[in-house]
All heavy atoms as an XYZ file, in Angstrom:
994
protein
N      83.523     88.945     88.187
C      84.017     87.650     88.596
C      85.496     87.456     88.172
O      86.273     86.620     88.710
C      83.149     86.539     88.198
O      83.181     86.378     86.778
N      85.955     88.129     87.134
C      87.262     87.979     86.624
C      88.262     88.722     87.469
O      89.503     88.384     87.393
C      87.310     88.455     85.148
C      86.489     87.673     84.231
C      86.505     88.273     82.881
O      87.144     89.224     82.594
N      85.729     87.546     81.920
N      87.855     89.746     88.227
C      88.772     90.456     89.129
C      88.947     89.544     90.414
O      87.986     89.329     91.095
C      88.232     91.816     89.472
C      88.243     92.841     88.382
C      87.570     94.116     88.864
C      89.650     93.172     87.931
N      90.225     89.399     90.679
C      90.602     88.734     91.908
C      91.093     89.871     92.872
O      92.183     90.344     92.657
C      91.579     87.656     91.798
C      91.183     86.581     90.647
C      89.885     85.860     91.117
C      89.479     84.812     90.120
N      88.075     84.607     90.091
N      90.270     90.076     93.931
C      90.610     91.135     94.769
C      89.919     90.938     96.104
O      88.920     90.247     96.198
C      90.106     92.534     94.202
N      90.477     91.575     97.164
C      89.858     91.583     98.478
C      88.673     92.579     98.409
O      87.697     92.263     99.155
C      90.842     92.118     99.526
C      92.009     91.195     99.717
C      93.141     91.814    100.557
O      92.758     92.657    101.443
O      94.283     91.470    100.394
N      88.594     93.549     97.613
C      87.489     94.442     97.417
C      87.682     95.113     96.069
O      88.709     95.252     95.464
C      87.491     95.503     98.505
N      86.543     95.502     95.486
C      86.500     96.185     94.223
C      85.789     97.551     94.357
O      84.623     97.573     94.904
C      85.781     95.346     93.137
C      86.437     93.972     92.948
C      85.753     96.097     91.795
C      85.739     92.982     92.254
N      86.449     98.603     93.939
C      85.830     99.843     93.937
C      85.338    100.101     92.422
O      86.205    100.135     91.531
C      86.883    100.966     94.306
C      86.392    102.436     94.083
C      85.125    102.805     94.820
C      87.534    103.382     94.484
N      84.010    100.382     92.322
C      83.476    100.683     90.998
C      83.042    102.188     91.016
O      82.274    102.555     91.882
C      82.354     99.760     90.692
C      82.755     98.298     90.727
C      81.667    100.160     89.383
C      81.604     97.301     90.567
N      83.461    102.946     89.991
C      83.000    104.273     89.837
C      82.156    104.222     88.604
O      82.627    103.960     87.430
C      84.209    105.266     89.640
C      83.804    106.595     89.121
O      84.493    107.227     88.350
N      82.692    107.190     89.652
N      80.885    104.553     88.671
C      79.935    104.604     87.510
C      79.955    106.091     87.179
O      79.598    106.959     87.851
C      78.545    104.087     87.946
C      77.622    104.181     86.744
C      78.578    102.635     88.435
N      80.312    106.247     85.844
C      80.454    107.648     85.331
C      79.779    107.666     83.968
O      79.409    106.687     83.397
C      81.923    108.122     85.259
C      82.670    107.507     84.068
C      82.849    108.208     82.980
C      83.137    106.107     84.151
C      83.531    107.657     81.789
C      83.805    105.653     82.980
C      83.990    106.350     81.877
N      79.688    108.905     83.431
C      79.351    109.129     82.062
C      80.076    110.336     81.535
O      80.367    111.267     82.119
C      77.767    109.444     81.962
O      77.464    109.782     80.647
N      80.532    110.110     80.270
C      81.182    111.185     79.578
C      80.403    112.492     79.593
O      80.962    113.607     79.578
C      81.487    110.731     78.198
C      82.290    111.882     77.383
S      82.592    111.368     75.657
C      81.210    112.288     74.906
N      79.082    112.383     79.623
C      78.243    113.525     79.515
C      77.775    114.079     80.891
O      77.108    115.146     80.999
C      76.940    113.113     78.770
C      77.234    112.676     77.343
C      77.241    111.294     77.024
C      77.609    113.636     76.388
C      77.607    110.843     75.767
C      77.933    113.171     75.064
C      77.991    111.841     74.747
O      78.363    111.409     73.557
N      78.260    113.486     81.964
C      78.015    113.972     83.314
C      78.941    115.090     83.689
O      80.153    114.941     83.804
C      78.096    112.753     84.296
S      78.258    113.170     86.002
N      78.365    116.320     83.862
C      79.194    117.447     84.240
C      80.038    117.214     85.522
O      81.196    117.586     85.591
C      78.246    118.624     84.363
C      76.902    118.124     83.821
C      76.935    116.707     83.787
N      79.373    116.610     86.537
C      80.100    116.358     87.803
C      81.263    115.327     87.643
O      82.263    115.493     88.217
C      79.181    115.939     88.866
C      79.723    115.940     90.222
C      80.303    117.321     90.603
N      81.174    117.323     91.760
C      80.933    117.908     92.849
N      79.894    118.634     93.013
N      81.820    117.855     93.854
N      80.964    114.385     86.744
C      82.054    113.382     86.488
C      83.213    114.076     85.857
O      84.431    113.711     86.123
C      81.555    112.292     85.579
S      80.102    111.245     86.218
N      82.986    114.966     84.882
C      84.016    115.763     84.270
C      84.742    116.617     85.352
O      85.978    116.643     85.338
C      83.428    116.589     83.185
C      82.838    115.830     82.024
C      82.078    116.668     81.017
O      82.344    117.893     80.915
N      81.159    116.051     80.275
N      84.014    117.250     86.165
C      84.611    118.151     87.176
C      85.431    117.385     88.074
O      86.387    117.936     88.648
C      83.523    118.889     87.886
N      84.976    116.191     88.450
C      85.751    115.316     89.436
C      86.838    114.396     88.851
O      87.422    113.656     89.596
C      84.761    114.540     90.284
C      84.134    115.320     91.299
O      84.497    116.473     91.501
O      83.185    114.753     91.933
N      86.971    114.465     87.563
C      87.878    113.486     86.906
C      89.301    113.589     87.486
O      89.930    112.499     87.710
C      87.952    113.665     85.391
N      89.872    114.717     87.691
C      91.195    114.775     88.244
C      91.192    114.234     89.667
O      92.270    113.623     90.109
C      91.762    116.224     88.146
C      91.904    116.681     86.686
C      92.792    115.750     85.846
O      93.694    115.231     86.358
N      92.292    115.565     84.626
N      90.228    114.538     90.363
C      90.121    113.995     91.776
C      90.100    112.390     91.751
O      90.711    111.781     92.633
C      88.939    114.534     92.576
C      89.083    115.971     93.047
C      90.192    116.115     94.089
O      90.429    115.135     94.837
O      90.673    117.340     94.153
N      89.346    111.915     90.808
C      89.269    110.438     90.705
C      90.601    109.872     90.294
O      91.059    108.889     90.816
C      88.226    110.009     89.730
C      86.801    110.232     90.179
S      86.372    109.489     91.752
C      86.523    110.849     92.872
N      91.333    110.546     89.505
C      92.721    110.116     89.013
C      93.678    110.166     90.289
O      94.394    109.220     90.395
C      93.270    111.067     87.926
C      92.529    110.908     86.647
O      91.783    110.031     86.323
N      92.782    111.898     85.752
N      93.544    111.199     91.060
C      94.341    111.301     92.316
C      93.986    110.174     93.228
O      94.915    109.583     93.768
C      94.167    112.669     92.887
C      94.944    112.902     94.183
C      96.440    112.863     93.990
C      94.488    114.315     94.784
N      92.701    109.937     93.438
C      92.235    108.887     94.358
C      92.846    107.524     93.925
O      93.395    106.779     94.689
C      90.731    108.779     94.349
C      90.173    107.625     95.201
C      90.506    107.718     96.677
C      88.623    107.587     94.994
N      92.767    107.264     92.601
C      93.249    106.085     92.021
C      94.806    105.914     92.280
O      95.249    104.817     92.773
C      93.019    105.937     90.499
C      93.620    104.769     89.793
C      93.023    103.495     89.878
C      94.747    104.931     89.034
C      93.566    102.422     89.298
C      95.344    103.863     88.476
C      94.695    102.554     88.507
N      95.554    106.961     92.082
C      96.944    106.955     92.236
C      97.316    106.770     93.697
O      98.236    106.004     94.064
C      97.578    108.212     91.651
C      97.512    108.312     90.150
C      98.228    107.223     89.335
O      99.197    106.522     89.973
O      97.944    107.067     88.202
N      96.603    107.423     94.557
C      96.777    107.276     95.990
C      96.524    105.849     96.466
O      97.305    105.309     97.286
C      96.011    108.310     96.882
C      96.522    109.715     96.693
C      95.743    110.629     97.476
N      95.975    110.552     98.837
C      95.229    111.095     99.776
N      94.191    111.831     99.497
N      95.561    110.858    101.093
N      95.464    105.332     95.956
C      95.136    103.870     96.433
C      96.169    102.907     95.816
O      96.597    101.946     96.481
C      93.726    103.519     95.864
C      92.592    104.219     96.647
C      91.239    103.940     95.992
C      92.539    103.879     98.106
N      96.606    103.178     94.630
C      97.566    102.278     93.925
C      98.958    102.380     94.615
O      99.572    101.358     94.789
C      97.739    102.811     92.507
C      98.474    101.766     91.612
C      98.367    102.277     90.187
C      99.640    101.930     89.426
N      99.654    102.485     88.153
N      99.255    103.482     95.247
C     100.544    103.683     95.931
C     100.484    103.194     97.378
O     101.660    103.065     97.975
C     100.955    105.149     95.855
N      99.309    103.049     97.978
C      99.217    102.695     99.316
C      99.330    101.124     99.509
O      98.622    100.352     99.023
C      97.783    103.031     99.859
C      97.595    102.835    101.350
O      98.331    102.074    101.906
O      96.574    103.418    101.893
N     100.526    100.747    100.186
C     100.788     99.291    100.350
C      99.568     98.552    101.028
O      99.352     97.419    100.729
C     101.977     99.249    101.238
C     102.607    100.596    101.263
C     101.434    101.529    100.867
N      98.835     99.211    101.866
C      97.662     98.592    102.586
C      96.572     98.344    101.650
O      95.626     97.595    101.931
C      97.218     99.432    103.797
C      98.286     99.643    104.862
C      97.826    100.453    105.975
C      97.732    101.853    105.455
N      97.295    102.794    106.443
N      96.505     99.097    100.464
C      95.320     98.965     99.554
C      95.657     98.111     98.394
O      94.828     98.108     97.395
C      94.986    100.373     99.100
N      96.624     97.234     98.429
C      96.974     96.485     97.297
C      95.973     95.410     96.886
O      95.880     95.045     95.774
C      98.408     95.786     97.520
C      99.519     96.715     97.554
C      99.544     97.755     96.405
O      99.629     97.361     95.318
N      99.529     99.052     96.766
N      95.062     95.106     97.835
C      93.981     94.120     97.562
C      92.796     94.683     97.044
O      91.770     94.006     96.632
N      92.741     96.081     96.804
C      91.682     96.815     96.338
C      91.831     97.099     94.817
O      92.851     97.600     94.459
C      91.502     98.091     97.043
C      90.436     99.059     96.582
C      88.983     98.410     96.861
C      90.501    100.414     97.348
N      90.910     96.688     93.997
C      90.914     96.990     92.619
C      89.945     98.072     92.270
O      88.899     98.148     92.868
C      90.636     95.737     91.753
C      91.438     94.505     91.947
C      92.844     94.841     91.530
C      93.651     93.525     91.666
N      95.113     93.736     91.604
N      90.320     98.941     91.369
C      89.454    100.202     91.022
C      89.155    100.062     89.544
O      90.118    100.055     88.753
C      90.300    101.420     91.349
C      89.618    102.749     91.355
C      90.103    103.849     91.921
C      88.388    103.001     90.620
C      89.581    105.076     91.873
C      87.734    104.124     90.555
C      88.349    105.273     91.224
N      87.937    100.102     89.218
C      87.444    100.209     87.789
C      86.448    101.262     87.600
O      85.731    101.623     88.597
C      86.940     98.833     87.246
C      85.689     98.432     88.036
C      88.081     97.772     87.289
C      85.039     97.243     87.352
N      86.300    101.764     86.448
C      85.259    102.721     86.124
C      84.410    102.172     84.992
O      84.863    101.566     83.998
C      85.874    104.066     85.709
N      83.112    102.300     85.057
C      82.109    101.917     84.094
C      81.476    103.126     83.479
O      80.866    103.836     84.224
C      81.124    100.986     84.629
C      81.767     99.768     85.248
C      80.051    100.592     83.639
C      80.825     98.850     86.114
N      81.598    103.341     82.221
C      80.953    104.427     81.416
C      79.497    104.074     81.080
O      79.270    103.442     80.100
N      78.622    104.384     82.013
C      77.167    104.049     81.799
C      76.642    104.656     80.576
O      76.557    105.926     80.424
C      76.376    104.458     82.996
N      76.155    103.846     79.630
C      75.500    104.380     78.434
C      76.623    104.876     77.419
O      76.277    105.405     76.355
N      77.846    104.654     77.724
C      78.901    105.221     76.815
C      79.489    104.142     75.858
O      79.729    102.980     76.359
C      80.027    105.767     77.676
C      79.633    106.987     78.543
O      80.404    107.450     79.397
N      78.527    107.662     78.231
N      79.726    104.498     74.734
C      80.335    103.647     73.721
C      81.911    103.567     73.920
O      82.432    104.474     74.716
C      80.130    104.195     72.314
O      80.842    105.432     72.099
N      82.519    102.615     73.319
C      83.997    102.678     73.408
C      84.621    103.993     73.036
O      85.544    104.440     73.595
C      84.477    101.547     72.435
C      83.267    100.674     72.394
C      82.029    101.514     72.499
N      84.041    104.651     71.989
C      84.587    105.957     71.517
C      84.418    106.995     72.675
O      85.334    107.730     72.986
C      83.830    106.365     70.265
C      84.152    107.765     69.820
C      85.434    108.062     69.188
C      83.391    108.919     70.161
C      85.736    109.341     68.800
C      83.746    110.166     69.819
C      84.927    110.496     69.119
N      83.212    106.918     73.235
C      82.966    107.974     74.330
C      83.881    107.800     75.573
O      84.475    108.842     76.134
C      81.549    107.994     74.736
C      80.599    108.452     73.643
C      79.105    108.096     73.796
O      78.853    107.024     74.359
O      78.280    108.938     73.465
N      84.087    106.585     75.938
C      84.958    106.243     77.060
C      86.415    106.675     76.619
O      87.145    107.211     77.418
C      84.869    104.687     77.477
C      85.945    104.407     78.462
C      83.516    104.485     78.106
N      86.802    106.370     75.479
C      88.133    106.756     74.984
C      88.337    108.300     75.041
O      89.392    108.681     75.419
N      87.342    108.942     74.579
C      87.383    110.467     74.712
C      87.585    110.980     76.045
O      88.411    111.824     76.361
C      86.181    111.145     73.957
C      86.118    112.634     74.339
C      86.118    110.986     72.479
N      86.799    110.441     76.992
C      86.906    110.786     78.397
C      88.246    110.423     78.925
O      88.907    111.261     79.662
C      85.811    110.061     79.185
C      85.713    110.527     80.643
C      84.706    111.579     80.935
C      86.310    109.986     81.711
C      84.534    111.970     82.239
C      86.223    110.436     82.990
C      85.303    111.499     83.286
N      88.728    109.172     78.695
C      89.959    108.724     79.164
C      91.183    109.679     78.677
O      92.017    110.066     79.450
C      90.308    107.319     78.706
C      91.669    106.842     79.102
C      91.954    105.495     78.620
N      91.061    104.405     79.131
C      90.260    103.650     78.475
N      90.203    103.815     77.168
N      89.462    102.781     79.076
N      91.082    110.032     77.342
C      92.149    110.881     76.796
C      92.020    112.279     77.296
O      93.069    112.895     77.679
C      92.011    110.829     75.371
C      93.106    111.624     74.656
C      93.009    111.415     73.098
C      94.099    112.296     72.469
N      94.077    112.131     70.950
N      90.839    112.921     77.306
C      90.701    114.291     77.778
C      91.176    114.436     79.206
O      91.786    115.467     79.536
C      89.184    114.631     77.640
C      88.991    116.081     78.118
C      87.577    116.538     77.790
C      87.407    118.071     78.172
N      86.119    118.487     77.827
N      90.863    113.537     80.118
C      91.196    113.641     81.485
C      92.462    112.872     81.922
O      92.729    112.719     82.998
C      90.052    113.321     82.382
C      88.818    114.256     82.097
C      87.780    113.829     81.351
C      88.921    115.618     82.439
C      86.780    114.769     81.024
C      87.896    116.506     82.102
C      86.799    116.020     81.481
O      85.816    116.897     81.160
N      93.112    112.284     80.990
C      94.363    111.527     81.110
C      94.186    110.502     82.242
O      95.045    110.419     83.191
C      95.469    112.439     81.362
C      95.813    113.396     80.248
C      96.810    114.447     80.443
O      97.290    114.527     81.606
N      97.181    115.167     79.463
N      93.102    109.723     82.249
C      92.824    108.907     83.325
C      93.555    107.534     83.284
O      93.534    106.818     82.209
C      91.270    108.487     83.268
O      90.943    107.657     84.402
N      94.266    107.207     84.374
C      94.887    105.912     84.421
C      94.101    104.781     84.904
O      94.428    103.604     84.975
C      95.951    106.244     85.472
C      95.316    107.200     86.416
C      94.449    108.008     85.555
N      92.788    105.129     85.236
C      91.845    104.148     85.731
C      91.340    103.175     84.688
O      91.013    103.688     83.646
C      90.571    104.905     86.364
C      91.029    105.846     87.451
C      89.607    103.938     87.031
C      90.055    106.845     87.883
N      91.352    101.877     84.969
C      90.816    100.953     83.937
C      89.347    101.331     83.670
O      88.538    101.409     84.730
C      90.946     99.624     84.569
C      92.005     99.790     85.652
C      91.891    101.195     86.073
N      88.953    101.624     82.519
C      87.599    102.065     82.165
C      86.999    101.190     81.149
O      87.674    100.645     80.310
C      87.619    103.473     81.566
C      88.090    104.546     82.503
S      87.949    106.133     81.683
C      87.972    107.214     83.186
N      85.693    100.869     81.382
C      84.936     99.997     80.541
C      83.690    100.685     79.960
O      83.024    101.319     80.643
C      84.522     98.732     81.288
C      85.679     97.945     81.858
C      86.214     98.238     83.113
C      86.306     97.004     81.138
C      87.255     97.633     83.615
C      87.453     96.333     81.626
C      87.876     96.666     82.914
N      83.462    100.455     78.671
C      82.350    100.932     78.023
C      81.077    100.179     78.379
O      81.194     99.022     78.761
C      82.456    101.047     76.545
C      82.668     99.659     75.799
C      81.298     98.973     75.383
O      80.353     99.650     75.414
N      81.349     97.679     75.237
N      79.949    100.879     78.468
C      78.665    100.233     78.939
C      77.536    100.688     78.087
O      76.515    101.127     78.659
C      78.537    100.673     80.405
C      78.269     99.774     81.471
C      77.256     98.750     81.261
O      77.523     97.683     80.642
O      76.211     98.880     81.948
N      77.625    100.682     76.750
C      76.660    101.283     75.853
C      75.387    100.668     76.039
O      74.325    101.281     75.933
C      77.176    101.129     74.405
N      75.262     99.254     76.421
C      73.998     98.593     76.452
C      73.414     98.619     77.821
O      72.469     97.910     78.129
C      74.094     97.225     75.806
C      75.125     96.327     76.572
O      75.777     96.843     77.590
O      75.351     95.218     76.190
N      74.117     99.197     78.834
C      73.660     99.138     80.225
C      73.695     97.797     80.873
O      73.002     97.551     81.925
C      72.350     99.919     80.420
C      72.416    101.308     80.018
C      71.865    101.757     78.816
C      72.890    102.312     80.985
C      71.930    103.118     78.504
C      72.861    103.690     80.608
C      72.404    104.019     79.465
N      74.322     96.814     80.337
C      74.327     95.409     80.840
C      74.787     95.340     82.283
O      74.385     94.553     83.094
C      75.014     94.487     79.963
N      75.843     96.139     82.643
C      76.284     96.155     84.056
C      75.513     97.233     84.861
O      75.405     97.042     86.068
C      77.737     96.522     84.023
C      78.651     95.431     83.468
C      80.097     95.974     83.332
C      78.630     94.155     84.171
N      75.140     98.275     84.311
C      74.492     99.376     84.885
C      73.106     98.891     85.422
O      72.792     99.322     86.720
C      74.288    100.550     83.922
C      73.798    101.847     84.662
N      72.559    102.315     84.325
C      74.386    102.639     85.462
C      72.447    103.398     85.017
N      73.535    103.604     85.755
N      72.389     98.149     84.751
C      71.099     97.673     85.275
C      71.253     96.959     86.585
O      70.491     97.213     87.550
C      70.355     96.905     84.158
C      69.850     97.862     83.038
C      69.215     96.980     82.043
C      68.828     97.904     80.837
N      68.461     97.180     79.581
N      72.028     95.946     86.634
C      72.231     95.114     87.873
C      72.729     96.052     89.035
O      72.505     95.669     90.253
C      73.163     94.047     87.680
C      73.182     93.942     86.134
C      72.881     95.239     85.573
N      73.334     97.129     88.733
C      73.763     98.047     89.817
C      72.699     98.982     90.255
O      72.931     99.781     91.108
C      74.979     98.893     89.317
C      76.298     98.070     89.100
C      77.347     98.893     88.538
C      76.765     97.440     90.473
N      71.491     98.846     89.753
C      70.350     99.622     90.136
C      70.060    100.824     89.330
O      69.323    101.720     89.806
N      70.684    100.936     88.120
C      70.448    102.066     87.250
C      70.800    103.373     87.969
O      70.036    104.347     87.896
C      69.108    102.143     86.664
C      68.786    101.007     85.729
O      69.568    100.723     84.933
N      67.617    100.450     85.851
N      71.847    103.357     88.757
C      72.214    104.538     89.521
C      72.625    105.704     88.724
O      72.959    105.535     87.483
C      73.442    104.173     90.438
C      72.979    103.061     91.511
C      74.680    103.694     89.622
N      72.544    106.873     89.243
C      73.029    108.103     88.599
C      74.462    108.213     88.649
O      75.215    107.334     89.187
N      75.032    109.164     87.930
C      76.416    109.355     87.810
C      76.821    110.646     88.488
O      76.012    111.663     88.400
C      76.878    109.405     86.397
O      76.142    110.489     85.655
C      76.627    108.010     85.694
N      77.973    110.688     89.113
C      78.773    109.590     89.520
C      78.195    108.738     90.648
O      77.480    109.217     91.494
C      80.163    110.186     89.960
C      79.716    111.527     90.500
C      78.526    111.902     89.720
N      78.579    107.513     90.711
C      78.160    106.625     91.850
C      79.423    105.814     92.153
O      80.200    105.505     91.187
C      77.001    105.762     91.567
O      75.825    106.473     91.523
N      79.481    105.385     93.373
C      80.630    104.578     93.838
C      80.199    103.438     94.606
O      79.243    103.528     95.452
C      81.539    105.438     94.804
C      81.969    106.734     94.105
C      81.164    107.878     94.234
C      83.108    106.772     93.391
C      81.549    109.091     93.649
C      83.527    107.954     92.781
C      82.746    109.115     92.863
N      80.768    102.272     94.321
C      80.458    101.029     95.036
C      81.804    100.494     95.558
O      82.726    100.429     94.789
C      79.844     99.974     94.085
C      78.492    100.262     93.583
C      78.264    101.079     92.528
C      77.297     99.664     94.224
C      76.968    101.285     92.012
C      76.044     99.916     93.769
C      75.864    100.710     92.680
N      81.679     99.901     96.721
C      82.809     98.987     97.113
C      82.109     97.651     97.335
O      81.206     97.436     98.107
C      83.553     99.414     98.463
C      84.461     98.357     98.902
C      84.203    100.802     98.199
N      82.645     96.678     96.494
C      82.111     95.335     96.587
C      83.150     94.436     97.313
O      84.307     94.560     97.033
C      81.845     94.763     95.183
C      80.904     95.569     94.362
C      80.767     94.955     92.982
C      79.570     95.774     94.971
N      82.705     93.509     98.168
C      83.537     92.571     98.814
C      83.030     91.182     98.549
O      81.836     90.852     98.533
C      83.597     92.835    100.301
C      84.123     94.119    100.617
C      84.512     94.441    102.008
N      85.649     93.471    102.357
C      86.172     93.360    103.518
N      85.815     94.330    104.427
N      87.075     92.594    103.841
N      83.984     90.264     98.236
C      83.519     88.899     97.939
C      82.876     88.225     99.059
O      83.250     88.429    100.249
C      84.907     88.124     97.544
C      85.992     89.165     97.493
C      85.408     90.360     98.114
N      81.822     87.522     98.814
C      81.112     86.753     99.788
C      81.950     85.515    100.231
O      82.739     85.003     99.443
C      79.784     86.187     99.263
C      78.783     87.312     99.106
C      77.450     86.655     98.728
N      76.534     87.794     98.492
C      75.733     87.868     97.453
N      75.613     86.864     96.597
N      74.890     88.890     97.358
N      81.724     85.055    101.389
C      82.413     83.851    101.889
C      82.153     82.713    100.854
O      80.987     82.599    100.435
C      81.978     83.506    103.307
N      83.098     81.989    100.569
C      82.855     80.861     99.612
C      83.054     81.287     98.130
O      82.971     80.517     97.305
N      83.197     82.580     97.923
C      83.495     83.151     96.583
C      82.253     83.196     95.638
O      82.476     83.250     94.482
N      81.078     83.110     96.245
C      79.892     83.174     95.364
C      79.265     84.531     95.417
O      78.359     84.873     96.214
C      78.808     82.123     95.959
C      79.292     80.718     96.053
C      79.223     80.070     94.569
C      79.618     78.687     94.680
N      79.894     78.028     93.428
N      79.797     85.348     94.573
C      79.280     86.738     94.372
C      79.870     87.796     95.342
O      80.949     87.479     96.001
N      79.270     88.937     95.358
C      79.802     89.987     96.147
C      78.668     90.703     96.980
O      77.504     90.649     96.647
C      80.408     91.057     95.113
C      81.541     90.614     94.444
C      81.467     89.860     93.232
C      82.856     90.886     94.980
C      82.549     89.465     92.534
C      83.970     90.422     94.192
C      83.791     89.735     93.045
O      84.851     89.331     92.383
N      79.077     91.297     98.026
C      78.221     92.140     98.820
C      78.700     93.609     98.705
O      79.840     93.851     98.565
C      78.303     91.712    100.403
C      77.706     90.415    100.661
O      76.635     90.074    100.087
O      78.284     89.619    101.468
N      77.660     94.444     98.728
C      78.003     95.878     98.669
C      78.414     96.325    100.027
O      77.525     96.319    100.997
C      76.733     96.731     98.186
C      77.071     98.166     98.220
C      76.436     96.234     96.758
N      79.536     96.759    100.234
C      80.085     97.232    101.527
C      80.001     98.792    101.561
O      80.019     99.313    102.736
C      81.624     96.831    101.699
N      79.838     99.435    100.511
C      79.764    100.909    100.516
C      79.037    101.322     99.130
O      79.269    100.740     98.142
C      81.129    101.547    100.610
C      81.095    103.077    100.319
C      80.765    103.889    101.462
C      81.320    103.717     99.171
C      80.835    105.255    101.342
C      81.322    104.974     99.009
C      81.120    105.760    100.151
N      78.146    102.306     99.231
C      77.516    102.882     98.091
C      77.275    104.317     98.302
O      76.863    104.769     99.441
C      76.203    102.256     97.842
C      75.331    102.972     96.755
C      75.776    102.863     95.452
C      74.227    103.593     97.093
C      75.072    103.584     94.504
C      73.478    104.245     96.184
C      73.910    104.241     94.806
N      77.692    105.094     97.349
C      77.410    106.578     97.335
C      76.872    107.001     95.904
O      77.668    106.716     94.984
C      78.472    107.368     97.757
C      78.310    108.911     97.654
C      79.446    109.759     98.159
O      80.012    109.444     99.240
N      79.861    110.687     97.355
N      75.706    107.511     95.886
C      75.269    108.041     94.564
C      75.446    109.544     94.619
O      74.931    110.193     95.564
C      73.778    107.714     94.312
C      73.306    108.119     92.938
C      71.954    107.527     92.678
O      71.134    107.313     93.658
O      71.560    107.400     91.490
N      76.089    110.144     93.629
C      76.286    111.548     93.557
C      77.728    111.769     94.030
O      78.508    111.030     94.612
N      78.181    113.002     93.663
C      79.509    113.438     93.883
C      79.769    113.720     95.347
O      78.867    113.971     96.193
C      79.786    114.751     93.081
N      81.017    113.641     95.747
C      81.377    113.974     97.153
C      82.006    115.322     97.163
O      82.900    115.657     96.334
C      82.415    112.879     97.560
O      82.815    113.243     98.923
N      81.588    116.172     98.087
C      82.195    117.510     98.308
C      83.502    117.362     99.061
O      84.357    118.269     98.962
C      81.198    118.420     99.112
C      79.974    118.647     98.274
C      80.168    119.306     96.962
O      81.089    120.113     96.745
O      79.490    118.895     96.033
N      83.714    116.265     99.791
C      84.914    116.010    100.545
C      85.563    114.675    100.020
O      85.212    113.603    100.488
C      84.501    115.920    102.127
C      85.749    115.740    102.958
O      86.756    115.426    102.486
O      85.500    115.957    104.153
N      86.494    114.905     99.173
C      87.147    113.728     98.575
C      87.964    112.927     99.570
O      88.168    111.753     99.464
C      87.990    114.166     97.310
C      87.223    114.667     96.226
N      87.055    116.079     96.161
C      86.555    114.169     95.315
C      86.261    116.277     94.987
N      85.880    115.129     94.537
N      88.524    113.509    100.615
C      89.237    112.805    101.596
C      88.307    111.956    102.392
O      88.658    110.833    102.723
C      90.135    113.754    102.462
C      90.905    112.971    103.573
C      91.889    112.079    103.047
O      92.409    112.192    101.845
O      92.377    111.235    103.804
N      87.147    112.473    102.746
C      86.163    111.637    103.428
C      85.739    110.481    102.630
O      85.499    109.362    103.119
C      84.965    112.513    103.835
N      85.498    110.726    101.312
C      85.212    109.552    100.414
C      86.349    108.558    100.380
O      85.996    107.380    100.419
C      85.025    110.188     98.942
C      84.667    109.042     97.830
C      83.434    108.329     98.122
C      84.573    109.730     96.522
N      87.571    108.978    100.317
C      88.621    108.044    100.277
C      88.597    107.150    101.586
O      88.784    105.945    101.515
C      90.012    108.779    100.100
C      91.203    107.824     99.974
C      92.483    108.588     99.972
N      92.856    109.174    101.241
C      93.491    108.467    102.171
N      93.832    107.204    101.967
N      93.775    109.058    103.336
N      88.422    107.879    102.642
C      88.506    107.177    103.972
C      87.278    106.184    104.007
O      87.481    105.026    104.519
C      88.376    108.120    105.150
C      89.771    108.788    105.348
C      89.658    109.848    106.486
C      91.051    110.543    106.673
N      90.967    111.542    107.746
N      86.153    106.554    103.543
C      84.951    105.696    103.581
C      85.191    104.443    102.699
O      84.819    103.303    103.027
C      83.795    106.460    103.061
N      85.837    104.626    101.473
C      86.181    103.500    100.625
C      87.154    102.623    101.292
O      86.883    101.394    101.282
C      86.692    104.069     99.315
C      85.594    104.721     98.482
C      87.418    102.957     98.408
C      86.047    105.637     97.330
N      88.138    103.112    101.880
C      89.150    102.253    102.537
C      88.507    101.539    103.690
O      88.764    100.300    103.886
C      90.324    103.063    103.091
C      91.304    103.734    101.953
C      92.308    104.616    102.563
C      91.948    102.604    101.132
N      87.692    102.211    104.514
C      87.062    101.531    105.614
C      86.085    100.350    105.033
O      86.150     99.347    105.637
N      85.365    100.574    104.065
C      84.421     99.639    103.549
C      85.210     98.448    102.890
O      84.732     97.292    102.979
C      83.520    100.256    102.444
N      86.422     98.688    102.395
C      87.209     97.699    101.756
C      87.956     96.931    102.844
O      88.623     95.883    102.556
C      88.177     98.294    100.829
N      87.865     97.344    104.116
C      88.535     96.666    105.204
C      89.959     97.008    105.328
O      90.794     96.240    105.875
N      90.375     98.262    104.889
C      91.775     98.701    104.870
C      91.809     99.806    105.934
O      91.110    100.730    105.826
C      92.142     99.228    103.525
C      92.050     98.072    102.468
C      93.568     99.799    103.617
C      92.013     98.650    101.064
N      92.638     99.609    106.891
C      92.832    100.619    107.944
C      94.000    101.464    107.740
O      95.005    101.031    107.295
C      92.888     99.904    109.304
C      91.732     99.041    109.539
C      90.418     99.871    109.822
C      89.189     98.851    110.053
N      88.032     99.291    109.559
């Protein structure tokens, strides 16, 4: 609720997830491409380290030089409401009319073999053409 955005992209990851590690550079590139796209300025991108302590998220951030805002989630307080999804998972949330909560406009559990298709799906779900 603290993020003011037209849409929010959430990447649920874990420092211990081999696919999250393998895709870290692709996620960095996706973040940078979205950040540089003038049409995507209303989209915020955050990553949640499911079951990860601040130390673990810090290790992941440093190892993969991630510019993505990352949050630790050691107690699964955010992960549970997201459905205890596997890692990696991606959500695009859009604010409901009247500002009361969010609707899931896009969800993908598991890695994407086609990162460009994932980027296009995210932009479409966020309402960015």
